[in-house]
VOKE-129437 format. One line per field, with one value per residue: x, y, z of N, C-alpha, C in turn. Coordinates in nm, 2 decimals. Example, Ala and Ser with C-alpha at 12.3 -4.5 7.8 and 13.67 -1.06 7.14 Angstrom:
! VOKE-129437
n_u	[1.32_1.28]
n_v	[-0.57_-0.22]
n_w	[0.78_0.71]
ca_u	[1.23_1.37]
ca_v	[-0.45_-0.11]
ca_w	[0.78_0.71]
c_u	[1.32_1.29]
c_v	[-0.33_0.00]
c_w	[0.78_0.79]
END
This chain:
! VOKE-129437
n_u	[-1.55_-1.28_-1.06_-1.00_-1.22_-1.43_-1.35_-1.38_-1.65_-1.74_-1.65_-1.80_-2.06_-2.04_-2.00_-1.74_-1.40_-1.11_-0.80_-0.48_-0.18_0.16_0.46_0.81_0.89_1.09_1.23_1.30_1.38_1.27_1.14_1.06_0.89_0.68_0.58_0.50_0.29_0.11_0.05_-0.07_-0.30_-0.42_-0.47_-0.65_-0.59_-0.68_-0.59_-0.28_0.01_0.28_0.60_0.80_1.14_1.36_1.62_1.61_1.40_1.20_0.97_0.98_1.06_1.34_1.33_1.19_1.35_1.59_1.52_1.45_1.70_1.84_1.69_1.75_2.02_2.00_1.93_1.66_1.41_1.17_1.03_1.08_0.92_0.67_0.64_0.65_0.40_0.24_0.29_0.18_-0.09_-0.22_-0.26_-0.36_-0.62_-0.62_-0.64_-0.38_-0.15_0.09_0.34_0.52_0.79_0.80_1.01_1.10_0.86_0.86_1.10_1.03_0.83_0.53_0.28_0.35_0.40_0.14_0.00_0.14_0.11_-0.16_-0.17_-0.03_-0.18_-0.19_-0.37_-0.39_-0.21_0.03_0.18_0.39_0.55_0.43_0.24_-0.11_-0.20_-0.01_-0.02_-0.22_-0.27_-0.16_-0.32_-0.57_-0.53_-0.48_-0.73_-0.91_-0.83_-0.89_-0.71_-0.64_-0.54_-0.41_-0.45_-0.30_-0.39_-0.32_-0.26_-0.22_-0.36_-0.57_-0.92_-1.00_-0.81_-0.88_-1.13_-1.05_-0.87_-1.05_-1.20_-1.03_-0.89_-0.87_-1.00_-0.92_-0.88_-0.57_-0.49_-0.25_-0.14_0.02_0.27_0.58_0.80_0.74_0.70_0.70_0.51_0.47_0.22_-0.08_-0.17_-0.35_-0.54_-0.64_-0.89_-1.08_-0.98_-1.02_-1.29_-1.36_-1.28_-1.45_-1.69_-1.70_-1.64_-1.72_-1.55_-1.37_-1.17_-0.85_-0.61_-0.27_0.08_0.27_0.12_0.13_0.06_-0.19_-0.38_-0.36_-0.44_-0.71_-0.80_-0.77_-0.95_-1.20_-1.28_-1.19_-1.21_-1.03_-0.71_-0.36_-0.07_0.28_0.57_0.60_0.55_0.74_0.96_0.92_0.95_1.23_1.32_1.26_1.38_1.57_1.48_1.33_1.05_0.96_0.76_0.52_0.55_0.54_0.29_0.14_0.19_0.06_-0.20_-0.24_-0.23_-0.45_-0.65_-0.93_-0.95_-0.69_-0.58]
n_v	[1.48_1.26_1.02_0.83_0.84_0.77_0.51_0.37_0.40_0.26_0.00_-0.05_-0.05_-0.28_-0.47_-0.53_-0.53_-0.32_-0.36_-0.27_-0.16_-0.12_0.02_0.09_0.39_0.41_0.19_-0.12_0.07_0.39_0.35_0.08_0.10_0.25_0.06_-0.14_-0.01_0.02_-0.25_-0.31_-0.16_-0.30_-0.55_-0.51_-0.39_-0.19_0.06_0.23_0.28_0.49_0.48_0.74_0.76_0.80_0.92_0.86_0.65_0.61_0.46_0.24_-0.10_-0.34_-0.44_-0.24_-0.03_-0.10_-0.10_0.17_0.29_0.19_0.31_0.58_0.59_0.58_0.83_0.91_1.14_1.34_1.51_1.38_1.15_1.26_1.36_1.12_1.01_1.19_1.13_0.87_0.91_0.94_0.69_0.52_0.46_0.41_0.49_0.69_0.72_0.91_0.81_0.96_1.10_1.39_1.57_1.58_1.70_1.95_2.06_2.08_2.26_2.33_2.44_2.44_2.17_2.05_2.17_2.07_1.80_1.77_1.87_1.67_1.44_1.30_1.15_1.12_1.16_1.03_1.08_0.97_1.08_1.32_1.46_1.52_1.72_1.91_2.01_2.18_2.39_2.29_2.06_2.18_2.34_2.13_2.00_2.19_2.19_1.94_1.73_1.43_1.38_1.13_0.98_0.82_0.55_0.36_0.05_0.16_0.39_0.63_0.65_0.92_1.02_0.85_0.95_1.21_1.16_1.03_1.25_1.42_1.28_1.20_1.04_0.76_0.59_0.49_0.21_0.11_-0.20_-0.31_-0.23_-0.08_-0.12_-0.15_-0.46_-0.81_-1.05_-1.35_-1.39_-1.21_-0.95_-1.03_-0.85_-0.72_-0.74_-0.64_-0.38_-0.25_-0.27_-0.10_0.15_0.17_0.20_0.47_0.61_0.70_0.67_0.48_0.21_0.10_-0.16_-0.21_-0.30_-0.57_-0.75_-1.03_-1.26_-1.46_-1.57_-1.40_-1.16_-1.23_-1.26_-0.99_-0.86_-0.95_-0.77_-0.51_-0.23_-0.24_-0.37_-0.33_-0.40_-0.42_-0.47_-0.74_-0.74_-0.56_-0.72_-0.93_-0.80_-0.75_-1.01_-1.08_-0.89_-0.79_-0.99_-1.06_-1.09_-0.97_-0.78_-0.92_-1.14_-1.03_-0.92_-1.16_-1.26_-1.07_-1.11_-1.36_-1.31_-1.14_-1.32_-1.47_-1.73_-1.80_-1.92]
n_w	[-0.89_-0.88_-1.05_-0.85_-0.67_-0.85_-0.92_-0.68_-0.65_-0.88_-0.81_-0.58_-0.68_-0.84_-0.65_-0.56_-0.44_-0.39_-0.55_-0.49_-0.61_-0.52_-0.66_-0.70_-0.85_-1.14_-1.10_-1.24_-1.42_-1.55_-1.80_-1.78_-1.56_-1.68_-1.86_-1.69_-1.55_-1.76_-1.80_-1.55_-1.57_-1.78_-1.68_-1.48_-1.23_-0.95_-0.85_-0.88_-0.69_-0.71_-0.59_-0.49_-0.52_-0.24_-0.02_0.25_0.34_0.57_0.64_0.49_0.42_0.38_0.11_-0.05_0.01_-0.11_-0.38_-0.41_-0.37_-0.59_-0.80_-0.75_-0.81_-1.08_-1.13_-1.09_-1.06_-0.89_-1.08_-1.32_-1.28_-1.26_-1.52_-1.66_-1.58_-1.70_-1.97_-1.97_-1.93_-2.17_-2.25_-2.05_-1.81_-1.54_-1.19_-1.05_-0.79_-0.60_-0.38_-0.15_0.04_0.25_0.20_-0.08_-0.18_-0.05_-0.14_-0.41_-0.40_-0.25_-0.36_-0.64_-0.67_-0.62_-0.84_-1.06_-1.03_-1.09_-1.35_-1.47_-1.44_-1.20_-0.94_-0.66_-0.35_-0.12_0.18_0.40_0.61_0.68_0.91_0.92_1.09_1.08_0.83_0.73_0.55_0.32_0.28_0.25_0.02_-0.17_-0.16_-0.26_-0.52_-0.60_-0.57_-0.42_-0.09_0.08_0.39_0.68_0.91_1.20_1.39_1.65_1.66_1.82_1.92_1.89_1.70_1.49_1.42_1.34_1.12_0.95_0.88_0.74_0.55_0.20_-0.09_0.00_0.31_0.44_0.59_0.81_0.86_1.05_1.31_1.24_0.96_0.60_0.42_0.35_0.54_0.73_0.85_0.92_1.15_1.44_1.53_1.31_1.17_1.36_1.41_1.16_1.14_1.35_1.25_1.03_1.15_1.22_1.00_0.66_0.45_0.20_0.33_0.31_0.34_0.41_0.41_0.48_0.34_0.14_0.01_-0.18_-0.01_0.22_0.10_0.05_0.31_0.41_0.25_0.34_0.53_0.47_0.24_0.04_-0.07_-0.03_-0.19_-0.19_-0.12_-0.19_-0.46_-0.56_-0.50_-0.67_-0.92_-0.90_-0.91_-1.17_-1.32_-1.60_-1.75_-2.07_-2.06_-1.83_-1.76_-1.82_-1.66_-1.40_-1.41_-1.43_-1.17_-1.01_-1.10_-0.99_-0.71_-0.70_-0.74_-0.59_-0.52_-0.51_-0.73]
ca_u	[-1.52_-1.17_-1.05_-1.01_-1.36_-1.50_-1.31_-1.44_-1.80_-1.76_-1.63_-1.91_-2.17_-2.01_-1.98_-1.60_-1.30_-1.00_-0.66_-0.39_-0.04_0.27_0.59_0.90_0.91_1.23_1.30_1.45_1.40_1.14_1.07_1.00_0.77_0.57_0.52_0.43_0.16_0.02_0.01_-0.16_-0.43_-0.48_-0.52_-0.76_-0.55_-0.77_-0.51_-0.14_0.09_0.42_0.68_0.91_1.27_1.41_1.74_1.58_1.26_1.18_0.86_1.00_1.15_1.46_1.30_1.16_1.47_1.69_1.46_1.46_1.84_1.87_1.63_1.82_2.14_1.97_1.89_1.52_1.37_1.02_0.99_1.08_0.81_0.55_0.64_0.61_0.26_0.17_0.29_0.09_-0.23_-0.27_-0.28_-0.42_-0.72_-0.60_-0.60_-0.24_-0.11_0.23_0.38_0.65_0.82_0.77_1.13_1.09_0.75_0.91_1.20_0.96_0.74_0.39_0.18_0.39_0.38_0.00_-0.04_0.21_0.04_-0.29_-0.14_0.03_-0.27_-0.19_-0.50_-0.37_-0.07_0.04_0.31_0.40_0.61_0.37_0.12_-0.20_-0.22_0.09_-0.02_-0.35_-0.27_-0.13_-0.44_-0.67_-0.50_-0.50_-0.87_-0.97_-0.80_-0.93_-0.60_-0.66_-0.43_-0.46_-0.38_-0.28_-0.43_-0.24_-0.31_-0.20_-0.44_-0.67_-1.05_-1.00_-0.74_-0.96_-1.23_-0.98_-0.83_-1.17_-1.25_-0.94_-0.84_-0.95_-0.98_-0.94_-0.80_-0.47_-0.47_-0.12_-0.19_0.11_0.37_0.71_0.82_0.68_0.77_0.62_0.50_0.41_0.08_-0.13_-0.20_-0.48_-0.64_-0.67_-1.03_-1.14_-0.94_-1.08_-1.43_-1.37_-1.27_-1.56_-1.80_-1.70_-1.61_-1.78_-1.45_-1.31_-1.06_-0.77_-0.51_-0.14_0.20_0.28_0.03_0.22_0.00_-0.33_-0.46_-0.36_-0.53_-0.85_-0.83_-0.79_-1.07_-1.32_-1.33_-1.15_-1.26_-0.93_-0.59_-0.24_0.05_0.39_0.70_0.60_0.55_0.88_1.05_0.90_1.02_1.37_1.35_1.23_1.46_1.66_1.41_1.25_0.91_0.95_0.63_0.42_0.56_0.49_0.14_0.08_0.20_-0.04_-0.33_-0.25_-0.26_-0.59_-0.75_-0.98_-0.92_-0.55_-0.54]
ca_v	[1.34_1.22_0.88_0.74_0.83_0.70_0.37_0.31_0.40_0.15_-0.12_-0.07_-0.09_-0.42_-0.56_-0.57_-0.46_-0.26_-0.42_-0.15_-0.21_-0.02_-0.01_0.20_0.45_0.42_0.06_-0.11_0.19_0.45_0.28_-0.04_0.15_0.29_-0.06_-0.20_0.06_-0.02_-0.39_-0.30_-0.11_-0.40_-0.67_-0.47_-0.33_-0.08_0.19_0.21_0.38_0.50_0.53_0.84_0.73_0.90_0.87_0.81_0.61_0.56_0.37_0.13_-0.22_-0.35_-0.46_-0.12_0.06_-0.14_-0.05_0.31_0.32_0.16_0.42_0.71_0.57_0.61_0.97_0.92_1.25_1.37_1.57_1.27_1.06_1.34_1.36_0.99_1.00_1.27_1.04_0.75_0.95_0.93_0.55_0.44_0.53_0.36_0.60_0.69_0.80_0.92_0.79_1.03_1.17_1.54_1.65_1.61_1.80_2.08_2.11_2.11_2.37_2.27_2.48_2.39_2.02_2.03_2.21_1.98_1.67_1.78_1.88_1.55_1.33_1.23_1.16_1.12_1.17_0.97_1.13_0.90_1.16_1.45_1.46_1.62_1.83_2.01_2.04_2.23_2.47_2.20_1.98_2.27_2.37_2.01_1.97_2.29_2.16_1.80_1.63_1.36_1.35_1.00_0.98_0.69_0.51_0.25_-0.02_0.24_0.52_0.65_0.69_1.06_1.03_0.79_1.05_1.32_1.12_1.01_1.38_1.50_1.20_1.21_0.92_0.65_0.58_0.39_0.15_0.03_-0.32_-0.34_-0.13_-0.11_-0.08_-0.23_-0.59_-0.93_-1.12_-1.48_-1.38_-1.08_-0.93_-1.09_-0.75_-0.65_-0.73_-0.56_-0.24_-0.20_-0.25_0.02_0.26_0.18_0.24_0.61_0.67_0.65_0.67_0.35_0.18_0.00_-0.20_-0.25_-0.34_-0.71_-0.84_-1.08_-1.39_-1.45_-1.60_-1.28_-1.07_-1.27_-1.23_-0.85_-0.81_-0.98_-0.66_-0.38_-0.20_-0.26_-0.42_-0.27_-0.49_-0.35_-0.53_-0.87_-0.71_-0.51_-0.83_-1.01_-0.72_-0.77_-1.15_-1.08_-0.79_-0.84_-1.09_-0.99_-1.10_-0.92_-0.72_-1.02_-1.23_-0.95_-0.92_-1.29_-1.27_-0.99_-1.18_-1.47_-1.25_-1.09_-1.43_-1.50_-1.87_-1.83_-2.00]
ca_w	[-0.86_-0.96_-1.08_-0.73_-0.63_-0.95_-0.91_-0.56_-0.68_-0.97_-0.73_-0.49_-0.76_-0.88_-0.53_-0.56_-0.36_-0.46_-0.54_-0.51_-0.63_-0.51_-0.71_-0.69_-0.98_-1.18_-1.07_-1.26_-1.50_-1.58_-1.91_-1.72_-1.48_-1.77_-1.92_-1.58_-1.52_-1.87_-1.77_-1.44_-1.63_-1.87_-1.60_-1.39_-1.10_-0.92_-0.83_-0.87_-0.61_-0.76_-0.49_-0.53_-0.45_-0.15_0.04_0.38_0.34_0.70_0.65_0.40_0.46_0.29_-0.03_-0.12_0.03_-0.22_-0.51_-0.41_-0.39_-0.73_-0.88_-0.73_-0.88_-1.22_-1.13_-1.10_-0.98_-0.89_-1.21_-1.42_-1.25_-1.30_-1.67_-1.70_-1.56_-1.81_-2.09_-1.95_-1.93_-2.30_-2.28_-1.94_-1.73_-1.40_-1.10_-1.01_-0.67_-0.57_-0.24_-0.14_0.16_0.24_0.16_-0.22_-0.20_0.00_-0.24_-0.54_-0.37_-0.23_-0.46_-0.77_-0.66_-0.64_-0.97_-1.15_-1.01_-1.16_-1.49_-1.53_-1.42_-1.07_-0.87_-0.51_-0.29_0.01_0.24_0.53_0.72_0.69_0.99_0.86_1.18_1.05_0.69_0.71_0.43_0.21_0.26_0.20_-0.12_-0.25_-0.16_-0.35_-0.66_-0.62_-0.55_-0.29_0.01_0.15_0.52_0.75_1.05_1.24_1.51_1.77_1.65_1.92_1.87_1.85_1.58_1.38_1.37_1.27_0.99_0.87_0.83_0.65_0.44_0.07_-0.17_0.09_0.43_0.43_0.72_0.82_0.93_1.16_1.34_1.18_0.82_0.50_0.40_0.35_0.67_0.72_0.89_0.94_1.29_1.48_1.55_1.19_1.14_1.46_1.39_1.04_1.17_1.43_1.16_0.94_1.23_1.23_0.87_0.53_0.35_0.18_0.41_0.24_0.43_0.35_0.50_0.52_0.26_0.03_-0.05_-0.22_0.11_0.30_0.02_0.07_0.45_0.43_0.17_0.41_0.61_0.42_0.10_-0.06_-0.01_-0.09_-0.19_-0.24_-0.12_-0.26_-0.61_-0.59_-0.50_-0.80_-1.02_-0.89_-0.96_-1.31_-1.38_-1.70_-1.84_-2.17_-2.03_-1.70_-1.74_-1.83_-1.54_-1.29_-1.43_-1.39_-1.03_-0.95_-1.12_-0.89_-0.59_-0.71_-0.75_-0.46_-0.48_-0.51_-0.85]
c_u	[-1.40_-1.17_-1.06_-1.15_-1.45_-1.47_-1.38_-1.60_-1.83_-1.75_-1.75_-2.03_-2.16_-2.00_-1.84_-1.52_-1.18_-0.87_-0.57_-0.25_0.06_0.39_0.68_0.92_1.06_1.30_1.23_1.48_1.26_1.06_1.00_0.88_0.65_0.50_0.45_0.29_0.06_-0.04_-0.09_-0.30_-0.50_-0.54_-0.62_-0.72_-0.64_-0.70_-0.37_-0.07_0.23_0.50_0.79_1.04_1.32_1.53_1.72_1.44_1.23_1.07_0.87_1.09_1.26_1.44_1.28_1.28_1.57_1.64_1.48_1.61_1.88_1.81_1.70_1.95_2.13_1.92_1.74_1.47_1.22_0.97_0.98_0.96_0.68_0.53_0.60_0.46_0.19_0.18_0.19_-0.05_-0.29_-0.31_-0.35_-0.52_-0.71_-0.57_-0.46_-0.22_0.04_0.25_0.52_0.67_0.81_0.89_1.12_0.97_0.80_1.01_1.14_0.88_0.59_0.29_0.22_0.37_0.23_-0.04_0.02_0.15_-0.09_-0.27_-0.10_-0.07_-0.26_-0.32_-0.49_-0.23_-0.07_0.18_0.32_0.45_0.55_0.24_0.02_-0.23_-0.12_0.09_-0.16_-0.36_-0.25_-0.26_-0.55_-0.66_-0.53_-0.65_-0.94_-0.95_-0.83_-0.82_-0.62_-0.53_-0.48_-0.38_-0.39_-0.35_-0.35_-0.31_-0.31_-0.29_-0.55_-0.81_-1.06_-0.93_-0.81_-1.06_-1.17_-0.94_-0.94_-1.22_-1.16_-0.89_-0.93_-0.91_-1.01_-0.86_-0.70_-0.45_-0.34_-0.15_-0.10_0.21_0.50_0.71_0.74_0.76_0.68_0.62_0.44_0.27_0.05_-0.17_-0.34_-0.59_-0.69_-0.81_-1.11_-1.11_-1.01_-1.23_-1.46_-1.37_-1.39_-1.69_-1.81_-1.67_-1.68_-1.68_-1.41_-1.19_-0.98_-0.65_-0.39_-0.04_0.19_0.20_0.12_0.17_-0.14_-0.42_-0.47_-0.45_-0.68_-0.89_-0.86_-0.92_-1.20_-1.37_-1.30_-1.22_-1.16_-0.80_-0.47_-0.13_0.16_0.52_0.71_0.61_0.69_0.98_1.04_0.96_1.17_1.40_1.34_1.31_1.56_1.60_1.33_1.10_0.88_0.81_0.52_0.42_0.51_0.34_0.07_0.08_0.09_-0.18_-0.35_-0.29_-0.41_-0.69_-0.80_-0.96_-0.78_-0.49_-0.47]
c_v	[1.30_1.07_0.79_0.73_0.75_0.55_0.31_0.30_0.28_0.01_-0.15_-0.12_-0.24_-0.52_-0.61_-0.49_-0.41_-0.34_-0.31_-0.20_-0.09_-0.07_0.11_0.26_0.45_0.29_-0.05_0.01_0.26_0.39_0.16_0.00_0.18_0.16_-0.14_-0.14_0.03_-0.16_-0.39_-0.26_-0.22_-0.51_-0.63_-0.43_-0.21_0.06_0.15_0.32_0.38_0.56_0.62_0.80_0.84_0.84_0.82_0.77_0.53_0.46_0.24_0.02_-0.23_-0.37_-0.33_-0.02_0.03_-0.09_0.10_0.36_0.30_0.27_0.55_0.70_0.60_0.75_0.99_1.03_1.27_1.42_1.47_1.18_1.13_1.34_1.23_0.97_1.07_1.19_0.93_0.79_0.94_0.78_0.47_0.53_0.50_0.48_0.58_0.78_0.80_0.89_0.85_1.08_1.32_1.62_1.68_1.71_1.94_2.14_2.16_2.24_2.31_2.31_2.43_2.24_1.99_2.06_2.11_1.84_1.67_1.79_1.75_1.43_1.25_1.25_1.17_1.12_1.11_1.01_1.08_0.99_1.30_1.44_1.56_1.74_1.94_2.05_2.10_2.30_2.39_2.12_2.06_2.30_2.25_1.98_2.06_2.25_2.01_1.70_1.56_1.34_1.24_0.99_0.84_0.68_0.38_0.17_0.06_0.37_0.52_0.67_0.83_1.08_0.96_0.88_1.16_1.28_1.09_1.14_1.44_1.41_1.20_1.09_0.79_0.67_0.47_0.33_0.07_-0.08_-0.36_-0.23_-0.17_-0.07_-0.18_-0.36_-0.71_-1.00_-1.25_-1.48_-1.24_-1.07_-0.97_-0.98_-0.67_-0.63_-0.63_-0.41_-0.18_-0.18_-0.13_0.15_0.28_0.22_0.40_0.68_0.61_0.64_0.52_0.33_0.07_-0.03_-0.25_-0.28_-0.48_-0.80_-0.89_-1.21_-1.37_-1.48_-1.47_-1.17_-1.10_-1.24_-1.08_-0.80_-0.86_-0.87_-0.52_-0.36_-0.22_-0.31_-0.36_-0.37_-0.42_-0.43_-0.66_-0.85_-0.65_-0.62_-0.91_-0.93_-0.74_-0.91_-1.16_-0.98_-0.84_-0.94_-1.01_-0.99_-1.06_-0.87_-0.82_-1.11_-1.16_-0.94_-1.05_-1.31_-1.19_-1.05_-1.29_-1.42_-1.20_-1.20_-1.47_-1.64_-1.91_-1.90_-1.92]
c_w	[-0.95_-0.99_-0.96_-0.68_-0.72_-0.94_-0.79_-0.58_-0.77_-0.90_-0.64_-0.56_-0.81_-0.77_-0.52_-0.47_-0.44_-0.44_-0.58_-0.51_-0.60_-0.58_-0.69_-0.83_-1.01_-1.15_-1.15_-1.35_-1.51_-1.70_-1.86_-1.64_-1.57_-1.82_-1.81_-1.55_-1.64_-1.85_-1.66_-1.49_-1.71_-1.79_-1.49_-1.24_-1.07_-0.92_-0.83_-0.78_-0.67_-0.65_-0.55_-0.45_-0.36_-0.07_0.18_0.40_0.47_0.72_0.57_0.45_0.36_0.15_-0.11_-0.10_-0.08_-0.35_-0.52_-0.43_-0.54_-0.83_-0.87_-0.80_-1.03_-1.23_-1.16_-1.00_-0.99_-1.02_-1.32_-1.40_-1.29_-1.45_-1.73_-1.69_-1.67_-1.94_-2.09_-1.97_-2.07_-2.34_-2.17_-1.86_-1.58_-1.31_-1.05_-0.89_-0.66_-0.42_-0.23_0.00_0.14_0.18_0.01_-0.26_-0.16_-0.09_-0.37_-0.52_-0.36_-0.34_-0.60_-0.78_-0.69_-0.79_-1.08_-1.15_-1.10_-1.31_-1.55_-1.51_-1.30_-1.00_-0.72_-0.47_-0.15_0.07_0.38_0.65_0.73_0.78_0.94_0.96_1.15_0.90_0.65_0.58_0.31_0.17_0.20_0.06_-0.21_-0.27_-0.26_-0.49_-0.69_-0.64_-0.42_-0.21_0.10_0.28_0.59_0.88_1.07_1.36_1.64_1.77_1.75_1.85_1.82_1.72_1.46_1.33_1.29_1.13_0.90_0.81_0.72_0.53_0.32_-0.01_-0.10_0.21_0.42_0.57_0.72_0.91_1.05_1.19_1.28_1.03_0.72_0.48_0.42_0.49_0.65_0.76_0.92_1.09_1.32_1.50_1.43_1.16_1.24_1.44_1.27_1.07_1.26_1.35_1.08_1.02_1.24_1.10_0.75_0.42_0.33_0.27_0.34_0.33_0.36_0.45_0.54_0.44_0.15_-0.03_-0.09_-0.10_0.20_0.23_0.05_0.21_0.47_0.36_0.24_0.49_0.55_0.28_0.00_0.01_-0.09_-0.08_-0.26_-0.24_-0.20_-0.41_-0.65_-0.59_-0.62_-0.92_-1.02_-0.94_-1.11_-1.39_-1.48_-1.79_-1.94_-2.14_-1.89_-1.67_-1.73_-1.70_-1.41_-1.29_-1.39_-1.24_-0.96_-0.98_-1.03_-0.76_-0.58_-0.70_-0.61_-0.42_-0.48_-0.63_-0.95]
END
């Protein structure tokens, strides 16, 4: 049982839900990313997703694309992010996932990637452009070494695919609440509750919903039905707003605490 499994077990025992934060690693700098992860651990974020900057982030909206481009301009590479996680592991216990596209993994080497993730303290990996049907050996190797590969379901997923993803996903199931790219939305899809209930009827894995969640009211709405909520673009936007400020980490932490608050206070 790795940190992700333990976290969901702890949350279930306490009658709580997961609050998962996505940020782009290396934005505005790797040093800032380290400090942010430490703050997330301090304020009780359940899991952090570190986005690996990539030149063609097809699932990401403009906010995360901009952050990814800025991180790449500072020469932020996969190995730098892994080494940062290794440094953090001496100071934080928060479960850490990498969200990356397949190209960096392929260039790094699948087996080397899995091995290095585990050596550095990464708990899970999310790869939006790698269909699990085409990654059987990769998934099998990661599973044997206890690295969670977290898979996606979407509003368009068929019942057959829901069953398949429920079987192969590890750690949790990432439910993409809407079609399209990441980014804040003024409202959540009407079918969100029904879709998550459909998944939970056939799966015993935790189901966490992301894409478009940007307010405390939306967080509350998602957590009525899901086991966790994932917030990314709204937090990356807040990092941009606070970038250059000496109290950037504190201000971002306060924003997250506001989002986490069930009453929105």
